[in-house]
Steps between C-alpha positions, in 0.01 A plus 500: 500500500616855434835626615502727801726800526614670817322813380171306526527530879313784672693827513507498881668159500755609240585808706557274801723267296692792351552644849709193584747568218839661544541850355697361204236236430227762533673711236521195275136400543400847378653406163314169454179630347260793508282342772800434725621854441162647594458284810867534592459876485281496810643768736494265801762283330745788459474678836852371581647697210715806545449746217805709413449847357811674369339758271162630393508242220449238775181658635291276273615195702291627791183486289544137396217293648723236662690766697194664654561333839878538526618604842833649396612734225868589482562840347850554369796278437836432655672822405864491421691831523570493127128486421430828674168383641160541343360832397128527552288809473242600757233390251658152479460462876142628490412258221664210685305564819176533304559146374613366839187622676306235301693210654293407808746247646813715464688491830863572409642765269880504516648791304867487403743754365313782327591843386218732401530778244 
């Protein structure tokens, strides 16, 4: 009798099982093996996530497959007076919204503490 692995189950069943995991366990299961990472990257499993964008270097997060169905993207950070806020150019904002338009489930877009050049 050959050994069975959880990854031998149909993908639909694994997605259902993974959907029952806590966020921390879901993050851990992504590290188990390549198959778990691929199946665990299904966007329906990560819709609960809140993606935080604090600079244009974070824009790539919004193109990651698992975040394609997120409902909330927080732009900014808690700004302390000594930080002086964020300085974004008009082009940064344009580029951000060009990425955001490709997130069909996006419902909330809180923006915190920005200063534009």
